C-alpha positions in Angstrom: -30.5 -59.2 57.9 -26.8 -59.6 58.6 -24.4 -58.9 55.7 -21.2 -60.6 54.6 -18.1 -59.4 52.7 -18.1 -60.1 49.0 -14.7 -61.6 48.4 -11.9 -59.1 48.9 -14.1 -56.2 47.8 -15.7 -53.5 50.0 -19.2 -54.7 49.1 -21.5 -56.1 51.7 -24.1 -58.7 50.6 -26.9 -60.5 52.3 -26.5 -64.3 52.8 -29.9 -64.8 51.0 -29.8 -63.2 47.5 -32.9 -62.9 45.3 -32.4 -64.5 41.9 -34.3 -63.3 38.9 -33.9 -65.8 36.1 -37.7 -66.2 36.2 -38.2 -62.5 35.7 -36.9 -62.9 32.2 -39.9 -65.3 31.4 -38.0 -67.2 28.8 -37.9 -70.9 29.7 -40.4 -70.3 32.6 -44.2 -70.6 32.7 -46.8 -68.6 34.6 -44.6 -65.6 35.4 -46.4 -62.2 35.8 -44.4 -59.0 35.8 -46.5 -57.3 38.5 -46.0 -60.2 40.8 -42.2 -60.3 40.2 -41.9 -56.6 40.9 -43.9 -57.0 44.1 -41.7 -59.9 45.0 -38.5 -57.9 44.5 -39.8 -55.1 46.7 -41.0 -57.5 49.3 -37.6 -59.2 49.4 -36.0 -55.8 50.2 -38.6 -55.1 52.9 -37.8 -58.5 54.4 -34.1 -57.7 54.6 -32.6 -58.9 51.3 -30.5 -56.2 49.8 -28.6 -58.2 47.1 -30.2 -59.1 43.7 -28.8 -61.2 40.9 -29.8 -61.2 37.2 -28.1 -61.6 33.8 -28.3 -60.1 30.3 -29.3 -63.6 29.0 -32.4 -63.9 31.2 -35.0 -63.0 28.6 -32.5 -61.1 26.5 -32.4 -58.3 29.0 -36.0 -58.5 30.1 -35.1 -59.6 33.6 -32.6 -56.8 34.0 -35.3 -54.3 33.0 -37.8 -55.7 35.5 -35.2 -55.5 38.3 -34.3 -52.0 37.3 -37.9 -50.9 37.3 -38.6 -52.5 40.7 -35.4 -51.3 42.5 -34.7 -47.9 40.9 -36.3 -46.0 43.8 -33.9 -47.7 46.3 -30.9 -48.1 44.1 -28.5 -46.7 46.6 -29.6 -49.2 49.2 -29.2 -52.4 47.2 -26.4 -54.5 45.6 -27.0 -55.3 42.0 -25.3 -58.2 40.4 -25.6 -59.2 36.7 -23.8 -61.3 34.2 -22.4 -61.0 30.7 -23.1 -63.9 28.3 -20.4 -66.1 26.9 -21.0 -64.8 23.4 -19.9 -61.3 24.5 -16.5 -61.9 26.0 -14.4 -60.1 23.4 -13.3 -56.7 24.6 -15.6 -54.4 22.6 -18.6 -56.7 22.9 -18.2 -56.9 26.6 -18.0 -53.1 27.0 -21.2 -52.8 24.9 -22.9 -55.5 26.9 -22.1 -53.7 30.2 -23.5 -50.4 28.8 -26.8 -52.3 27.8 -27.0 -53.8 31.3 -26.5 -50.4 32.9 -29.3 -49.0 30.8 -31.6 -51.9 31.6 -30.9 -51.7 35.3 -31.4 -47.9 35.3 -28.1 -47.3 37.1 -24.7 -45.9 36.3 -22.8 -48.7 38.1 -23.1 -52.4 38.6 -21.9 -53.7 41.9 -20.9 -57.2 40.8 -20.4 -58.0 37.1 -19.9 -61.7 36.4 -18.9 -63.8 33.4 -22.0 -66.0 33.1 -20.3 -69.0 31.4 -16.6 -69.6 30.4 -15.6 -68.7 26.9 -16.6 -71.3 24.4 -19.7 -72.5 26.4 -22.9 -73.2 24.5 -21.1 -73.1 21.1 -19.8 -69.6 21.6 -16.4 -68.4 20.2 -13.4 -69.0 22.4 -11.9 -65.7 23.7 -8.6 -65.6 25.7 -9.5 -64.9 29.4 -6.8 -62.2 29.4 -8.8 -60.1 26.9 -12.0 -60.6 28.8 -10.4 -59.6 32.1 -8.8 -56.6 30.5 -12.3 -55.3 29.6 -13.6 -56.0 33.1 -10.6 -54.3 34.7 -11.1 -51.2 32.5 -14.8 -51.1 33.5 -13.9 -51.3 37.1 -11.3 -48.5 36.8 -14.0 -46.4 35.1 -16.4 -47.0 37.9 -19.0 -48.8 35.8 -18.6 -51.9 37.9 -17.3 -52.4 41.5 -16.4 -56.1 41.6 -15.7 -58.9 39.2 -17.2 -62.4 39.5 -17.4 -65.6 37.5 -20.1 -68.2 37.1 -19.9 -71.9 36.2 -16.1 -71.8 36.3 -13.9 -74.6 37.5 -11.1 -74.1 40.0 -8.6 -74.2 37.1 -10.5 -71.6 35.2 -10.7 -69.3 38.3 -7.0 -69.7 38.8 -6.3 -68.6 35.2 -8.7 -65.7 35.4 -7.1 -64.6 38.7 -3.8 -64.1 36.9 -5.3 -61.0 35.3 -7.4 -59.5 38.0 -9.2 -59.9 41.3 -12.1 -62.4 41.2 -14.4 -61.8 44.2 -17.1 -64.4 43.6 -18.0 -67.7 42.0 -21.6 -68.5 41.1 -22.0 -72.3 40.7 -25.0 -74.6 40.9 -25.0 -75.8 44.6 -27.6 -77.2 46.9 -28.1 -80.1 49.3 -28.9 -82.2 46.3 -26.1 -80.9 43.9 -22.7 -80.7 45.5 -20.0 -81.2 42.9 -18.2 -78.0 43.9 -17.3 -79.3 47.3 -14.4 -81.4 45.9 -12.4 -78.6 44.2 -14.1 -75.3 43.7 -15.1 -74.7 47.3 -11.6 -75.3 48.7 -10.2 -73.0 46.1 -12.6 -70.3 47.0 -12.0 -70.6 50.7 -8.2 -70.5 50.2 -8.5 -67.4 47.9 -11.2 -65.4 49.7 -13.7 -65.9 46.9 -17.4 -65.8 47.9 -19.6 -68.6 46.6 -23.0 -67.4 45.4 -24.9 -70.7 45.1 -27.5 -70.8 42.3 -30.4 -73.3 42.2 -29.9 -73.5 46.0 -33.3 -75.2 46.3 -32.5 -77.6 43.4 -34.9 -75.7 41.2 -37.8 -76.3 43.7 -37.1 -79.9 44.6 -36.1 -78.9 48.1 -39.4 -77.2 48.8 -41.0 -80.6 48.9 -43.9 -79.4 46.7 -43.3 -81.7 43.8 -45.2 -85.0 44.0 -43.5 -88.3 42.9 -45.4 -88.1 39.6 -45.0 -84.4 39.0 -45.2 -83.1 35.4 -44.0 -79.7 34.4 -46.0 -77.5 32.0 -44.8 -77.3 28.5 -42.0 -74.7 28.1 -40.7 -75.1 31.7 -37.0 -75.8 31.5 -37.0 -77.7 34.8 -38.3 -80.7 33.0 -34.8 -81.1 31.6 -33.1 -80.8 35.0 -30.9 -83.9 35.6 -32.3 -84.2 39.1 -35.8 -84.6 37.8 -35.3 -86.7 34.6 -33.8 -89.8 36.3 -36.6 -91.8 38.0 -34.3 -93.6 40.4 -32.7 -90.4 41.6 -36.1 -88.7 41.8 -37.2 -91.5 44.1 -34.2 -91.0 46.3 -35.1 -87.3 46.5 -38.5 -88.1 47.7 -37.1 -90.4 50.4 -34.6 -87.7 51.5 -37.4 -85.1 51.8 -39.3 -87.4 54.2 -36.2 -87.7 56.3 -35.7 -83.9 56.3 -39.2 -83.0 57.3 -38.8 -83.9 61.1 -35.8 -81.5 61.2 -37.7 -78.7 59.6 -40.5 -79.4 62.1 -38.1 -79.0 65.0 -37.0 -75.6 63.7 -40.7 -74.7 62.9 -39.6 -73.8 59.3 -40.4 -75.0 55.8 -38.2 -77.6 54.0 -37.1 -74.7 51.7 -36.0 -72.6 54.6 -34.1 -75.5 56.1 -32.3 -76.2 52.8 -31.4 -72.5 52.5 -30.2 -72.4 56.1 -28.0 -75.4 55.4 -26.6 -73.8 52.3 -25.6 -70.5 53.9 -23.9 -72.4 56.7 -21.4 -73.9 54.3 -18.0 -72.3 53.9 -18.1 -68.8 52.4 -21.5 -69.5 50.8 -24.5 -67.3 50.1 -27.7 -68.7 48.5 -29.4 -67.3 45.4 -33.1 -68.1 45.4 -35.8 -67.0 43.1 -39.4 -66.2 43.9 -42.6 -65.8 41.9 -44.4 -63.7 44.3 -44.1 -61.6 47.5 -45.0 -64.5 49.8 -42.2 -66.7 48.5 -39.7 -63.8 48.7 -40.6 -63.0 52.3 -40.4 -66.7 53.3 -37.0 -67.1 51.7 -35.6 -64.1 53.7 -36.6 -65.8 56.9 -34.1 -68.6 56.3 -31.3 -66.2 57.3 -32.6 -66.3 60.9 -32.3 -70.0 61.3 -29.2 -71.1 63.1 -28.7 -74.9 62.7 -26.8 -76.8 65.3 -23.7 -78.7 64.4 -25.5 -82.0 65.0 -28.4 -81.0 62.7 -26.0 -79.8 60.0 -24.3 -83.2 60.1 -27.7 -85.0 59.9 -28.9 -82.8 57.0 -25.5 -83.4 55.3 -25.9 -87.1 55.6 -29.4 -87.1 54.2 -28.4 -85.0 51.3 -25.6 -87.5 50.4 -28.2 -90.3 50.0 -29.1 -88.3 46.8 -25.8 -86.9 45.7 -23.6 -90.0 46.2 -25.4 -91.7 43.3 -25.3 -88.8 40.9 -23.2 -88.7 37.8 -22.2 -85.1 37.8 -22.1 -82.8 34.8 -21.0 -79.2 34.7 -24.5 -78.3 33.4 -27.6 -79.1 35.5 -29.8 -79.6 32.4 -30.0 -82.0 29.6 -31.6 -80.1 26.8 -31.1 -82.7 24.1 
């Protein structure tokens, strides 16, 4: 698989990145460690060399699964993880990084990201200058190679960039969730910041596998996703999928692969996508081989807007109340 530059760093990442929130098991249902480990290794065999996790995913459990699966090939992969918003004070961040290093069975993290801005989810507000000082010190020590942020606005990125180099933004972004196109994407393009889109399949909606009356199992956080909860919007999603299917048929690919191909064709954007098993991981990797024509990109874009034009956006994709 081709690789792309990560921001202004020397890191090379694949346009399809394997996400591992599900590996942490918390807020997911039906996840098996053995299948996730096999999926991680199959993703690598299929050409994916970049893997994203976070300390918050199962309180380190996801990091440990990733570390176990990829330790034999550590020198051939790019590992990205994230520090939780409760750990952004200098000393707490240093400790969090050391925990992640241990979990991942490595002595350096390629991309270390702030998971949510300070103060998110009821956490204590910490000046970004203090947080960036810790990240810069970790970078100087060789414990991390690049700094990224997640769920930041353009204004928050601009402030963070006063204190160090930001190489990536990880926002929610897909054909059905496009709020970043207004401000964050232009800022990233102007400042050489790579966009690492999470929920690039709209948490599974873009696979076309969810029926109009789909019900999630108890404990599956996707039941709280704003795209699923609103019936009128969910109906628009189903109509859009019907319109997308002839395009995927033309390219002899799945709806999921079409959606990923569209995502990585957007400015400076790579797609983070999870997998429960080896088959899904391999299928996701194949999306990198799809080259959509300008006409088809425009048609897909227009179909996506039949969903997004009616959305009331929120910085958070989920309504857990």
